[in-house]
C-alpha positions as CSV (number, residue, x, y, z in Angstrom):
1,M,11.8,-24.5,-4.5
2,K,10.4,-23.5,-1.0
3,I,9.4,-20.3,-0.1
4,L,8.8,-18.9,3.5
5,F,7.0,-15.8,3.4
6,I,7.2,-13.7,6.4
7,L,4.5,-10.8,6.6
8,P,3.4,-8.3,8.8
9,Y,-0.1,-8.6,8.5
10,S,-2.9,-11.2,7.8
11,S,-4.5,-10.4,4.0
12,E,-6.2,-7.4,5.2
13,G,-3.1,-5.6,5.5
14,P,-3.2,-3.9,1.7
15,S,1.1,-3.8,1.4
16,N,1.1,-7.5,1.7
17,R,-2.0,-8.0,-0.2
18,H,-0.4,-6.2,-2.9
19,R,3.2,-7.0,-3.0
20,V,3.2,-10.7,-2.4
21,E,-0.1,-12.1,-2.4
22,Q,-1.1,-11.5,-5.5
23,Y,2.3,-13.3,-7.1
24,L,1.6,-16.5,-5.2
25,P,-0.9,-18.3,-8.0
26,Y,1.9,-17.1,-10.7
27,L,4.5,-19.0,-8.4
28,K,2.3,-22.2,-8.0
29,K,2.6,-22.0,-11.7
30,E,5.9,-22.1,-11.8
31,G,6.3,-25.1,-9.7
32,F,7.2,-23.1,-6.1
33,S,5.7,-24.2,-3.0
34,Y,5.3,-22.0,-0.2
35,K,4.0,-21.2,3.4
36,I,2.8,-17.5,4.4
37,R,3.4,-16.6,8.3
38,P,2.0,-13.2,9.0
39,F,2.6,-11.8,12.0
40,V,-0.7,-9.6,13.0
41,F,-3.8,-12.5,12.3
42,S,-7.1,-11.5,11.7
43,K,-8.6,-11.0,14.7
44,F,-5.8,-8.7,15.9
45,Y,-5.7,-6.7,12.6
46,S,-9.4,-5.7,13.0
47,I,-8.7,-3.8,16.6
48,L,-4.9,-2.9,15.4
49,Y,-5.6,0.7,14.7
50,L,-8.7,1.3,16.8
51,K,-8.2,3.3,19.8
52,G,-7.9,1.5,23.4
53,H,-8.6,-2.4,23.1
54,C,-5.2,-2.3,25.2
55,I,-5.8,-5.7,26.9
56,S,-6.5,-7.7,24.0
57,K,-4.0,-6.1,22.0
58,I,-1.1,-6.9,24.6
59,I,-2.4,-10.5,24.8
60,Y,-2.9,-10.7,21.0
61,F,0.8,-9.3,20.5
62,L,2.0,-12.0,22.8
63,C,0.2,-14.5,21.0
64,S,1.9,-13.4,17.5
65,L,5.5,-12.8,18.9
66,C,5.3,-16.9,20.2
67,N,3.9,-17.7,16.7
68,R,6.7,-15.9,15.4
69,L,9.4,-18.0,17.4
70,S,7.7,-20.7,16.6
71,D,8.3,-20.0,12.7
72,L,12.2,-20.1,13.6
73,F,11.6,-24.1,13.7
74,R,10.5,-23.8,10.5
75,L,13.7,-22.3,8.6
76,M,15.6,-25.3,7.9
77,D,12.1,-26.7,5.6
78,Y,13.1,-23.5,3.6
79,D,14.9,-22.7,0.6
80,V,14.2,-19.1,0.5
81,V,13.0,-16.4,3.2
82,F,10.9,-13.6,1.6
83,I,10.5,-10.9,4.4
84,H,7.9,-8.3,3.7
85,R,8.7,-5.0,5.7
86,E,9.9,-6.8,8.6
87,A,9.5,-10.1,10.6
88,C,8.6,-8.8,14.0
89,P,7.1,-4.9,14.5
90,V,9.3,-4.1,17.8
91,G,12.5,-5.3,19.1
92,P,15.9,-6.1,17.6
93,I,16.2,-8.4,14.1
94,F,16.5,-11.8,16.1
95,F,14.3,-13.6,13.4
96,E,16.3,-12.3,10.2
97,W,19.7,-12.4,12.5
98,I,19.2,-16.3,13.1
99,A,18.0,-16.9,9.5
100,R,21.0,-15.9,7.7
101,R,23.3,-17.6,10.8
102,L,21.5,-20.8,9.6
103,G,22.5,-20.2,6.3
104,K,19.4,-19.1,4.6
105,K,19.1,-16.2,1.9
106,I,17.0,-13.5,2.4
107,I,14.7,-11.4,0.1
108,F,13.7,-8.4,1.9
109,D,10.8,-6.0,0.4
110,F,10.1,-3.0,1.5
111,D,7.1,-0.5,0.0
112,D,7.0,2.5,2.7
113,A,9.7,4.8,4.5
114,I,9.6,2.3,7.3
115,Y,13.3,3.6,8.4
116,L,11.3,6.6,9.8
117,P,10.2,6.6,13.5
118,N,6.5,6.4,12.5
119,V,3.5,4.8,14.3
120,S,0.2,4.9,14.4
121,R,-1.7,7.4,16.8
122,A,-3.5,4.7,18.1
123,N,-0.5,2.7,18.9
124,S,2.1,5.8,19.9
125,V,2.9,3.8,22.7
126,I,5.1,1.4,21.5
127,K,7.2,4.2,19.4
128,V,9.6,3.5,22.4
129,L,9.8,-0.1,21.2
130,K,10.8,0.4,17.8
131,N,14.4,0.1,16.4
132,Q,15.1,2.8,14.1
133,N,18.2,1.0,12.9
134,K,16.3,-2.1,12.3
135,V,15.4,-1.6,8.2
136,K,19.2,-1.0,7.1
137,K,20.3,-4.0,9.5
138,I,17.9,-6.4,7.2
139,I,18.8,-4.9,4.2
140,R,22.6,-5.6,4.9
141,L,21.6,-9.1,5.8
142,S,19.7,-9.6,2.6
143,S,20.8,-11.3,-0.3
144,V,18.6,-9.3,-2.8
145,V,16.3,-6.0,-1.7
146,I,13.1,-5.5,-3.4
147,A,12.4,-1.3,-3.2
148,G,8.5,-0.3,-4.2
149,N,10.2,2.8,-6.1
150,S,13.3,4.5,-6.7
151,H,13.3,6.8,-3.9
152,L,13.7,3.5,-1.5
153,K,15.8,2.0,-3.6
154,K,18.3,5.3,-2.9
155,Y,17.9,4.6,0.6
156,A,18.5,0.6,0.4
157,S,21.5,0.9,-2.1
158,N,23.5,2.4,0.7
159,Y,23.5,-0.9,2.4
160,N,23.1,-3.2,-0.5
161,R,24.3,-3.8,-3.8
162,N,21.6,-6.0,-4.9
163,V,18.3,-3.9,-5.0
164,V,15.6,-3.7,-7.6
165,V,12.4,-1.6,-8.1
166,I,9.2,-3.7,-8.4
167,P,6.2,-1.2,-8.2
168,T,3.0,-1.8,-6.0
169,A,0.8,-4.2,-8.8
170,I,-2.9,-4.1,-9.0
171,D,-4.9,-7.6,-10.2
172,T,-6.4,-6.2,-13.3
173,E,-8.0,-9.0,-14.3
174,K,-10.0,-8.8,-10.9
175,Y,-10.3,-4.9,-11.5
176,S,-11.6,-5.4,-14.6
177,A,-14.3,-7.9,-13.7
178,I,-16.1,-5.1,-11.6
179,K,-18.7,-3.1,-13.6
180,K,-19.5,0.5,-12.8
181,I,-23.7,1.1,-12.5
182,Q,-24.2,4.8,-12.7
183,P,-27.5,5.6,-10.7
184,Q,-29.7,8.0,-12.6
185,N,-30.3,11.4,-11.2
186,E,-27.5,11.0,-8.5
187,P,-24.8,13.7,-7.9
188,L,-21.3,12.8,-9.1
189,C,-19.5,10.8,-6.4
190,I,-15.7,12.4,-5.6
191,G,-13.7,10.6,-2.8
192,W,-10.6,9.2,-1.0
193,S,-9.7,5.7,-0.1
194,G,-7.1,4.7,2.5
195,S,-6.6,3.5,6.2
196,Y,-6.6,5.2,9.8
197,T,-2.7,5.5,9.3
198,T,-3.0,8.2,6.4
199,V,-6.3,9.9,6.8
200,Q,-4.5,12.3,8.3
201,H,-3.1,13.5,4.6
202,L,-6.9,13.8,3.7
203,L,-7.2,16.9,6.0
204,M,-5.1,18.7,3.6
205,L,-8.0,18.9,1.5
206,K,-10.5,20.4,3.9
207,E,-10.7,23.7,2.5
208,V,-10.6,22.5,-1.4
209,L,-13.6,19.9,-0.3
210,R,-15.5,23.0,1.4
211,K,-15.4,24.8,-1.8
212,I,-16.3,22.0,-4.3
213,Y,-19.4,20.9,-2.0
214,N,-20.3,24.4,-2.0
215,R,-20.0,24.8,-5.7
216,Y,-21.4,21.6,-6.9
217,K,-23.3,20.2,-4.3
218,I,-21.6,16.9,-5.0
219,S,-21.5,13.7,-2.9
220,I,-18.1,12.9,-1.1
221,K,-17.5,9.7,-0.1
222,I,-14.7,8.6,2.4
223,I,-13.2,4.8,2.3
224,G,-11.2,3.3,5.2
225,S,-11.5,6.2,7.8
226,A,-12.8,5.8,11.3
227,P,-17.0,5.5,11.0
228,N,-17.2,9.2,13.0
229,F,-14.7,10.9,10.6
230,K,-15.6,14.4,10.1
231,M,-14.0,17.1,8.2
232,G,-15.9,20.5,9.8
233,D,-19.4,20.7,8.3
234,I,-18.7,19.2,4.9
235,P,-21.4,16.6,4.3
236,L,-19.5,13.0,4.2
237,T,-20.7,9.5,3.4
238,V,-18.3,7.6,5.5
239,A,-17.7,3.4,4.7
240,E,-15.5,1.2,6.5
241,W,-12.8,-0.8,4.5
242,S,-13.1,-4.1,4.0
243,M,-11.8,-6.8,2.0
244,E,-15.2,-8.0,0.6
245,T,-16.6,-4.4,-0.4
246,E,-13.3,-2.7,-1.0
247,L,-13.9,-2.6,-5.1
248,E,-17.5,-2.0,-5.0
249,E,-17.0,1.2,-2.7
250,L,-14.4,2.7,-4.9
251,V,-16.2,2.0,-8.3
252,G,-18.7,4.2,-7.1
253,L,-16.4,7.1,-7.1
254,D,-16.4,9.2,-10.2
255,I,-13.4,11.0,-9.4
256,G,-10.6,9.8,-7.0
257,F,-8.0,12.0,-5.1
258,M,-4.6,11.3,-3.3
259,P,-3.2,14.6,-1.3
260,L,0.3,13.4,0.3
261,P,2.8,16.1,2.0
262,D,6.2,16.3,0.1
263,D,8.1,15.1,2.6
264,E,10.6,12.0,3.8
265,W,7.4,9.9,4.5
266,G,5.4,11.1,1.1
267,R,8.2,10.5,-1.1
268,G,8.5,7.0,-0.1
269,K,4.7,6.2,-0.8
270,C,3.9,3.9,-3.8
271,G,1.0,5.2,-5.1
272,L,-1.5,2.6,-4.5
273,K,-4.7,4.7,-4.1
274,A,-3.7,6.3,-7.6
275,L,-3.1,2.9,-9.3
276,Q,-6.5,1.5,-7.4
277,Y,-8.7,4.7,-8.9
278,M,-6.7,4.4,-12.1
279,A,-7.5,0.7,-12.9
280,L,-11.0,1.1,-12.3
281,G,-11.2,3.6,-14.9
282,I,-11.7,6.6,-12.5
283,P,-9.4,9.7,-12.9
284,A,-7.2,10.4,-10.2
285,V,-6.1,13.9,-8.9
286,C,-3.1,13.6,-6.8
287,S,0.0,15.5,-5.3
288,P,2.9,15.5,-7.4
289,V,5.1,13.9,-4.6
290,G,7.2,10.7,-5.0
291,V,6.2,8.1,-7.4
292,N,3.3,9.7,-8.3
293,Q,5.2,11.9,-10.9
294,E,6.5,8.6,-12.1
295,I,2.6,7.0,-12.4
296,I,0.7,10.1,-14.0
297,E,1.5,12.4,-17.0
298,D,-0.6,15.9,-16.3
299,G,-3.5,16.1,-18.3
300,I,-3.3,12.7,-19.8
301,N,-3.8,9.6,-17.4
302,G,-4.2,11.9,-14.2
303,F,-4.0,15.4,-12.6
304,F,-1.5,17.2,-10.5
305,A,-2.4,19.8,-7.9
306,S,-0.5,21.0,-5.2
307,S,-1.9,24.5,-4.1
308,E,-5.5,24.9,-3.0
309,A,-6.2,26.9,-6.2
310,E,-4.7,23.6,-8.4
311,W,-6.8,21.2,-6.1
312,V,-10.2,23.4,-6.5
313,E,-9.3,23.8,-10.6
314,K,-8.4,20.6,-11.5
315,I,-11.6,19.0,-9.4
316,S,-13.8,21.4,-11.1
317,R,-12.7,20.7,-14.7
318,L,-13.4,16.9,-14.2
319,I,-16.9,17.3,-12.4
320,E,-18.0,19.8,-15.2
321,N,-16.7,17.7,-18.4
322,P,-17.8,14.0,-18.8
323,E,-15.8,13.7,-21.5
324,L,-12.5,14.5,-20.1
325,R,-13.3,12.1,-17.0
326,R,-14.0,9.5,-19.7
327,S,-10.7,9.8,-21.7
328,I,-8.4,10.5,-18.4
329,G,-9.8,7.4,-16.9
330,C,-9.4,5.0,-19.9
331,A,-5.8,6.1,-20.0
332,G,-5.2,6.0,-16.3
333,K,-6.5,2.2,-16.9
334,K,-4.2,1.7,-20.0
335,T,-1.0,2.9,-17.8
336,V,-1.8,0.5,-14.7
337,E,-2.2,-2.3,-17.3
338,E,0.7,-1.8,-19.4
339,R,3.0,-0.9,-15.9
340,Y,1.8,-1.4,-12.8
341,S,-0.5,-4.7,-13.4
342,V,0.6,-8.1,-11.4
343,K,1.0,-9.4,-14.9
344,A,3.1,-6.8,-16.1
345,N,5.4,-7.1,-13.0
346,F,5.4,-10.7,-12.0
347,P,8.7,-11.2,-14.4
348,K,10.5,-9.0,-12.1
349,F,9.4,-10.6,-9.2
350,F,10.3,-13.9,-10.5
351,N,13.6,-13.0,-11.2
352,A,14.3,-11.3,-8.0
353,I,13.7,-14.7,-6.6
354,Q,16.1,-16.4,-9.1
355,A,18.7,-13.7,-8.7
356,N,18.8,-14.2,-4.8
357,M,19.5,-18.1,-5.2
358,K,22.4,-17.3,-7.2
359,C,23.3,-14.4,-4.9
360,D,26.9,-15.1,-3.0
361,I,25.9,-12.8,-0.2
């Protein structure tokens, strides 16, 4: 079987890396052949979420659009078209519609509430070009829909009866190979990992982190924001994200946190930050929003915090108790290995592809 993977980003994009690319070696072992076609290529991705660079972004976008149009001529060479999120970030569903007109069955995968009119601040000008009805139209055209969590499944089920949930997965073998080296006489390091588009959620913890720093004088690391990111006068270590250094930066954390707003966008998130911390044995403190409530058992394999007082209390408990950090971290790692690893979820991924071939839609 030959599969054409239509992705929004190159490998730098965390969603297609964790939801598609990690499964490709397993598919190859099963005898599948495939081709990956991202819309945003690596050079484009490097400036995508930066302010400015307007001329370069326009040129790169036009190049990406031409590349996507050229994919229409590849369709007949493949048995299945697998679309993660969307084929093109703006405009109508021309690619998906033509694929169906050519008789191709589509598997559609999404891991965020992308049916909401949401764009990054750096690219807010394209908001007028976004098609808010696109996602439900793609869902209707698809033979099988893969949702990243039960909240997204509920939305997709309004437009398609063949919806399965496959959580965002972690390559635990890769994570287990990363060993933490604890520098002697260094303060504990707590932190957050994310992107330019989610760093706004971190601002929810501004006063929490101020109180924690004033009480313990620990190190606070922020991974993935702009280099000049600040939270008032709170001392921060800011590290730019890269695929090459991601795990080395993450493993340096003693405690990780994942704040989320309790809104439609937050409930659509798939818990990647928490899963990454947990896979490395790092105790996670998270907002009890959306899929986090399925991943974490409060006080067993992680902690929940809603109010400012709860955030301060839970982080403080972990800072003061090394054995608690160890036990929570071990339980979190076990959770990921058993329920959220690539190995545990590949059978679901494989079955979704097989079901697509049998589907009559």
